[in-house]
C-alpha positions as CSV (number, residue, x, y, z in Angstrom):
1,X,-4.5,11.0,-9.2
2,X,-7.7,9.1,-10.0
3,X,-11.1,9.7,-8.5
4,X,-14.3,7.8,-9.0
5,X,-17.8,7.0,-7.7
6,X,-18.3,3.3,-6.7
7,X,-21.6,1.5,-6.1
8,X,-21.4,-1.6,-3.9
9,X,-24.2,-4.2,-4.1
10,X,-25.7,-5.3,-0.8
11,X,-23.5,-7.9,1.0
12,X,-20.9,-7.9,-1.8
13,X,-17.3,-8.6,-1.0
14,X,-14.1,-8.1,-3.1
15,X,-11.3,-10.5,-3.3
16,X,-8.0,-9.9,-1.5
17,X,-5.8,-7.2,-3.1
18,X,-3.6,-4.2,-2.6
19,X,-3.2,-1.0,-4.5
20,X,0.6,-1.2,-5.1
21,X,2.2,2.3,-4.8
22,X,-1.2,4.0,-4.5
23,X,-2.6,5.6,-1.3
24,X,-6.4,5.5,-1.3
25,X,-8.9,7.7,0.4
26,X,-12.6,6.7,0.6
27,X,-15.6,8.8,1.5
28,X,-18.9,7.0,2.2
29,X,-21.7,9.0,0.6
30,X,-24.3,6.6,1.9
31,X,-24.5,3.1,3.3
32,X,-21.5,1.4,4.7
33,X,-18.1,-0.2,3.8
34,X,-16.1,-2.7,5.8
35,X,-12.3,-3.1,5.2
36,X,-10.7,-6.3,6.4
37,X,-6.9,-6.4,6.7
38,X,-4.0,-7.4,9.0
39,X,-2.5,-10.8,9.9
40,X,-4.8,-13.5,8.6
41,X,-7.3,-10.7,7.7
42,X,-8.6,-10.7,11.3
43,X,-8.6,-6.9,11.7
44,X,-11.4,-4.8,10.3
45,X,-12.8,-1.2,10.3
46,X,-16.3,-0.2,9.2
47,X,-17.4,3.2,8.0
48,X,-20.8,4.6,7.5
49,X,-22.4,7.6,5.8
50,X,-20.2,10.7,6.1
51,X,-17.1,8.8,7.1
52,X,-13.6,8.8,5.5
53,X,-11.2,5.9,5.4
54,X,-7.5,5.7,4.3
55,X,-6.0,2.6,2.8
56,X,-2.2,2.9,2.7
57,X,-0.2,1.7,-0.3
58,X,0.6,-2.0,-0.3
59,X,-1.9,-2.8,2.4
60,X,-3.4,-6.2,1.6
61,X,-7.2,-5.9,2.2
62,X,-10.6,-6.7,0.9
63,X,-13.7,-4.5,1.1
64,X,-17.3,-5.4,1.7
65,X,-20.7,-3.8,1.9
66,X,-22.0,-5.3,5.2
67,X,-25.6,-4.0,4.8
68,X,-28.7,-5.0,2.9
69,X,-28.7,-1.7,0.9
70,X,-26.4,-0.5,-1.9
71,X,-23.5,1.7,-0.7
72,X,-22.1,4.6,-2.6
73,X,-18.4,5.6,-2.1
74,X,-16.1,8.2,-3.6
75,X,-12.6,6.9,-4.1
76,X,-9.5,9.0,-4.6
77,X,-6.2,7.2,-5.4
78,X,-2.7,8.7,-5.9
79,X,0.4,6.8,-6.9
80,X,2.3,5.1,-9.7
81,X,2.0,1.7,-11.4
82,X,-0.9,-0.7,-11.5
83,X,-3.8,0.5,-9.3
84,X,-4.9,-2.9,-8.2
85,X,-2.9,-6.1,-7.6
86,X,-4.9,-9.2,-6.7
87,X,-3.4,-11.6,-4.1
88,X,-4.4,-14.9,-2.4
89,X,-4.8,-13.2,0.9
90,X,-3.0,-11.6,3.8
91,X,0.0,-13.3,5.4
92,X,-0.9,-15.5,8.4
93,X,0.3,-14.4,11.9
């Protein structure tokens, strides 16, 4: 298991990736986080202060801070192998 504290700059967005064999839990300490996923990356969920999110293993996604303030997130990840695998993007429909 790995746990860490992440600061996301305002309006920052990651590239597309997945976490291999790792399940990930996120707790938003303050601010917000948006996770985009699904066919063509068209699905999304947004969480704010006090919310939890789960990102299943092998789920291709990217995360963003949709606000004009820094966000703070606690991340807990469990699994084996490389914790992050960068990809070109999600599969189309």
